GUTORDREN-223359 format. One line per field, with one value per residue (C-alpha): residue number from 1; residue in one letter; x, z, y. Coordinates in steps of 0.5 Angstrom, whole numbers, padded with zeros to 4 digits, m for minus. Each point is the difference from the previous one (the first is absolute). Example, Ala and Ser with C-alpha at 12.3 -4.5 7.8 and 13.67 -1.06 7.14 Angstrom:
nr	[1_2];
rest	[a_s];
u	[0025_0002];
w	[0016_m0002];
v	[m0009_0007];
// end
This chain:
nr	[1_2_3_4_5_6_7_8_9_10_11_12_13_14_15_16_17_18_19_20_21_22_23_24_25_26_27_28_29_30_31_32_33_34_35_36_37_38_39_40_41_42_43_44_45_46_47_48_49_50_51_52_53_54_55_56_57_58_59_60_61_62_63_64_65_66_67_68_69_70_71_72_73_74_75_76_77_78_79_80_81_82_83_84_85_86_87_88_89_90_91_92_93_94_95_96_97_98_99_100_101_102_103_104_105_106_107_108_109_110_111_112_113_114_115_116_117_118_119_120_121_122_123_124_125_126_127_128_129_130_131_132_133_134_135_136_137_138_139_140_141_142_143_144_145_146_147_148_149_150_151_152_153_154_155_156_157_158_159_160_161_162_163_164_165_166_167_168_169_170_171_172_173_174_175_176_177_178_179_180_181_182_183_184_185_186_187_188_189_190_191_192_193_194_195_196_197_198_199_200_201_202_203_204_205_206_207_208_209_210_211_212_213_214_215_216_217_218_219_220_221_222_223_224_225_226_227_228_229_230_231_232_233_234_235_236_237_238_239_240_241_242_243_244_245_246_247_248_249_250_251_252_253_254_255_256_257_258_259_260_261_262_263_264_265_266_267_268_269_270_271_272_273_274_275_276_277_278_279_280_281_282_283_284_285_286_287_288_289_290_291_292_293_294_295_296_297_298_299_300_301_302_303_304_305_306_307_308_309_310_311_312_313_314_315_316_317_318_319_320_321_322_323_324_325_326_327_328_329_330_331_332_333_334_335_336_337_338_339_340_341_342_343];
rest	[m_s_n_y_s_n_t_y_h_h_i_a_d_i_l_s_f_e_t_s_n_e_s_l_e_l_i_l_n_n_s_k_f_n_w_d_a_i_v_k_e_a_s_k_y_l_v_l_t_t_v_y_c_r_l_k_s_r_k_l_l_y_t_l_p_e_d_l_l_t_y_l_e_e_l_a_a_i_n_r_n_r_n_t_s_i_l_k_q_v_y_k_i_s_r_i_l_n_e_h_n_i_e_h_v_f_l_k_g_t_a_l_l_a_a_e_r_y_n_d_l_a_e_r_m_i_g_d_i_d_i_l_v_k_k_s_q_i_q_n_a_f_n_i_l_k_s_n_g_y_n_k_t_f_g_y_a_y_e_n_k_d_f_r_h_l_d_r_l_i_s_e_k_e_l_a_a_i_e_l_h_s_d_l_l_i_k_k_h_r_s_l_i_n_i_s_e_l_f_q_s_k_v_i_v_n_g_i_a_i_p_s_s_y_y_l_s_l_h_q_i_w_s_w_q_l_n_d_l_g_h_y_y_n_f_p_s_l_k_v_l_y_d_t_i_l_l_k_s_y_t_n_e_s_l_i_k_n_i_l_i_l_k_y_g_k_s_f_l_q_l_a_k_i_y_f_i_e_f_k_s_i_h_s_n_f_y_m_n_y_i_s_y_t_h_k_l_f_m_a_f_k_p_f_r_v_s_l_n_i_i_k_v_s_y_f_n_i_r_k_r_i_h_l_f_a_t_n_k_s_y_t_i_h_i_l_n_k_l_f_s_n_k];
u	[m0091_0002_0002_0007_0000_m0004_0005_0006_m0004_m0002_0008_0001_m0005_0003_0007_m0002_0000_m0005_m0006_m0005_0000_m0008_m0001_0006_m0003_m0007_0003_0004_m0006_m0004_m0001_0001_0007_0005_0006_0003_0001_0003_0005_0002_0001_0004_0004_0002_0002_0004_m0005_m0004_0004_m0001_m0008_0000_0004_m0004_m0006_0003_0002_m0008_m0002_m0004_0003_m0007_m0003_0005_m0002_0003_0004_0003_0001_0004_0004_0002_0002_0005_0002_0001_0004_0005_0001_0001_0005_0003_0001_0003_0005_0001_0001_0005_0004_m0001_0004_0005_0001_0000_0006_0004_m0001_0001_0007_0002_m0002_m0005_m0005_m0007_m0007_m0005_m0006_m0008_m0003_0007_0001_m0007_0001_0006_m0004_m0005_m0006_m0004_m0004_0001_0006_m0005_m0003_0005_0002_0008_0004_0007_0004_0001_0006_0002_0008_0004_0002_0008_m0001_m0005_0005_0004_m0007_m0002_0007_0000_m0007_0002_0005_m0005_m0004_m0004_0004_m0005_m0002_m0006_m0001_m0001_0003_0003_0003_m0006_0004_m0002_m0005_m0001_0002_0005_m0001_m0004_0004_m0002_0002_m0002_m0001_m0004_m0007_0000_0005_0003_0000_0005_m0002_0004_m0006_m0007_m0004_0000_0006_m0005_m0003_0006_0000_m0007_0004_0006_0004_0005_m0005_m0003_0006_0001_m0007_0000_m0002_0003_m0006_0002_0007_m0003_0001_m0006_m0002_m0004_m0008_0000_0005_m0003_m0006_0002_0004_m0005_m0005_0005_0002_m0007_m0002_0006_0004_m0006_m0004_m0006_m0001_0000_m0005_m0004_m0001_0002_0004_m0004_0007_0003_m0006_0000_0007_m0001_m0006_0004_0006_m0006_0003_m0006_0000_0007_m0001_0007_0000_m0007_0002_0006_m0004_m0005_0004_0001_m0006_0003_m0002_m0006_m0003_0003_m0004_m0006_m0001_0002_m0006_m0005_0002_0002_m0003_0007_0001_m0007_0003_0005_m0003_m0001_0001_m0002_0005_m0001_m0008_0002_0004_m0006_m0005_0005_0001_m0007_m0002_0006_m0003_m0007_0001_0003_0001_0003_0004_0003_0001_0003_0005_0002_0001_0005_0004_0001_0002_0004_0004_0001_0003_0004_0003_0001_0004_0004_0002_0002_0004_0002_0006_0000_m0008_0001_0005_m0004_m0006_0004_0003_m0007_m0003_0006_0001_m0007_0001];
w	[0005_m0001_0005_m0002_0001_0007_0003_m0002_0003_0006_0001_m0001_0005_0006_m0002_0000_0006_m0002_m0001_0005_0005_0000_m0008_0000_0006_m0004_m0006_0003_0004_m0006_0000_m0007_0000_m0004_0005_m0005_m0005_0005_0002_m0007_m0003_0007_m0001_m0007_0001_0007_0005_0003_0007_m0001_m0001_0007_0004_m0003_0002_0007_0001_m0002_0005_m0006_0001_0002_m0007_m0002_m0001_0006_m0004_m0004_0006_0003_m0007_0000_0007_m0001_m0007_0004_0005_m0005_m0004_0007_0002_m0007_0000_0007_m0003_m0006_0004_0004_m0007_m0002_0006_m0001_m0007_0001_0006_m0006_m0005_0005_0003_m0008_m0001_m0005_m0002_0000_0001_0001_m0004_m0001_0006_0004_0000_0003_0005_0002_0001_0004_m0005_0001_0007_m0001_m0003_m0003_m0004_m0006_m0004_m0002_m0005_m0001_0004_m0005_0001_m0005_0000_m0003_m0007_0002_0006_m0002_m0002_0006_0004_m0004_0002_0007_0001_m0003_0005_0005_m0001_m0006_m0005_m0004_m0006_m0005_m0006_m0008_m0004_m0005_0001_0002_m0002_0003_0005_0006_0006_0000_0001_0006_0006_0005_0006_0003_0007_m0002_m0002_m0005_m0007_m0001_m0006_m0001_m0005_m0003_m0004_0002_m0007_m0007_m0004_m0004_0006_0005_m0001_0004_0007_0002_0003_0003_0003_0003_0003_0003_0003_0003_0007_0006_0004_0005_m0002_m0007_m0007_m0004_m0005_0002_0000_m0007_m0003_0003_m0003_m0007_0000_0001_m0005_m0006_0002_0000_m0006_m0004_0002_0002_m0006_0004_m0005_m0006_0003_0003_0007_0007_0005_0007_0003_m0003_0001_0008_0001_m0003_0004_0006_m0002_m0001_m0007_m0003_0004_m0002_m0006_m0002_m0002_m0003_m0004_m0002_m0002_m0004_m0005_m0003_m0003_0005_0006_m0003_0000_0006_0004_m0004_0002_0007_0000_m0002_0006_0005_0003_0002_m0007_m0002_0001_m0006_m0007_m0006_m0007_m0006_m0001_0008_m0002_m0006_0005_0005_m0006_m0003_0007_0002_m0007_0002_0007_m0003_m0005_0001_m0007_m0002_0006_m0002_m0007_0001_0005_m0004_m0006_0004_0004_m0007_m0004_0006_0001_m0008_m0001_0006_m0002_m0007_0002_0005_m0006_m0004_0005_0005_m0003_0007_m0001_m0007_0001_0006_m0004_m0006_0005_0003_m0007_m0002_0006_0000_m0007];
v	[m0008_m0008_m0005_0001_0007_0000_m0005_0005_0006_m0004_m0002_0008_0002_m0005_0003_0007_0005_0004_m0004_m0001_m0006_0001_m0001_m0005_m0004_0000_m0003_m0005_m0003_m0001_m0008_0000_0004_m0004_m0002_m0005_0006_0004_m0005_m0002_0007_0002_m0006_0001_0007_m0001_0004_m0006_0001_0008_m0001_m0004_0005_0006_m0004_m0001_0007_0002_m0005_m0004_m0007_m0002_0001_m0006_m0007_m0004_m0005_0006_0004_m0006_m0001_0008_0000_m0006_0003_0007_m0003_m0004_0007_0003_m0005_0001_0007_0000_m0004_0004_0006_m0003_m0002_0007_0003_m0005_0002_0007_m0001_m0004_0005_0006_m0003_0000_0007_m0002_0005_m0003_0001_m0006_0001_m0002_m0004_m0001_0007_0001_m0006_0003_0007_m0003_0002_m0006_0000_m0008_m0003_m0005_0005_0000_m0006_0000_m0004_0002_0006_0005_0005_0005_0001_0005_m0002_0001_m0005_m0005_m0006_0001_0000_m0006_m0004_0002_m0003_m0006_m0001_0001_m0006_0002_m0004_m0003_0004_0000_0004_m0001_m0005_0005_0007_0005_0006_0007_m0004_0004_m0005_m0005_m0008_m0001_m0002_m0006_m0002_m0007_0003_0006_0000_0005_0001_0007_0004_0005_0006_0005_0002_0000_0001_m0004_0004_0004_0003_0001_0007_0001_m0001_0004_m0005_0005_0004_m0006_m0002_0008_0000_m0007_m0001_m0004_m0003_m0005_m0001_m0002_0005_0000_0005_0006_m0001_0004_m0005_m0006_0002_0002_m0006_m0005_0004_0000_m0007_m0003_0004_m0001_m0006_m0004_0003_0003_0005_m0005_m0004_0006_m0003_0002_m0003_0000_m0001_0006_0004_m0002_0002_0006_0002_m0002_0005_0005_0001_0002_0007_0001_0005_0000_m0008_0001_0005_m0003_m0007_0004_0002_m0007_m0004_m0006_0005_0002_m0007_m0002_0006_m0001_m0008_0002_0005_m0005_m0005_0005_0006_0003_0002_0003_0007_m0001_0003_m0004_0002_m0003_m0005_m0002_m0001_m0004_m0005_0000_m0002_m0006_m0003_0000_m0003_m0005_m0002_0000_m0005_m0007_m0002_0007_m0001_m0007_0002_0006_m0003_m0006_0005_0005_m0006_m0003_0006_0003_m0007_m0001_0007_m0001_m0006_0003_0006_m0005_m0004_0006_0004_m0005_m0005_m0004_m0001_m0002_m0005_m0003_m0001_m0003_m0005_m0001_m0002_m0004_m0004_m0002_m0003];
// end
């Protein structure tokens, strides 16, 4: 197993609720243990504070180098304070939307924060506040929030047709921007999440509307695999896997059966099996074993990994730009204006 692969296995072992403290303690106490690699990769995929909180829960913080422990304590305190403020922001937004009878649910990290799924508010790194709003009400919700202090917007320089959310709403008085979603997935795959059923099965936790655990996990899994290209790059999201484990979605037979129908779900679960004991009971078929083989090859050889990433990134971006230029008049005009204005 390569050092790069080892790093991801070590992070997963720290995050897991099934790996034994004894075996983990032996690994972390090794004088040659590479904490720099853990910090680098956990930071890249937004689980560094999660790593700290899990080590704290496991009573293994003493294994950290003293300077790293101090750094992580400070980072966790900053993130805890940030999430406390964001949670207050979520309550304010919820009240505004409810007062105007806007049907909505909070998504992803903010939903899990509101549902008190994390033992420590510092665990989860939160960027924007994602909210799903009924399509017929989304423009009204957008205008209402603009009139309630979110009067700055940030979006594309061209009309992005059929995009899943409106321009980001920003308030100078609040920490997090808001993204109002009318859809959850890229256009090609929208049928994979039944929005009507998601709203019908929503739950109210501490006064905040969130999707059921089934739809919370389904959205996060498909969002990573399809919107964020996890399947395309054959790479796991440690953040999404940790959230899935917190929700115990790996025990939800209906969810597992549903996502195993498609190759995107098969690849997600196979990578989950590689890193987390929680997913070991899921049966692998030929395609999933192929995914496992190619991922391990990718992780083991740096030249292959770097070359493949360059090829995939280049191919995706070129194909996307050509498609936009050919199908999106607004984008075509935007590009032509840029080309001619530079001359």
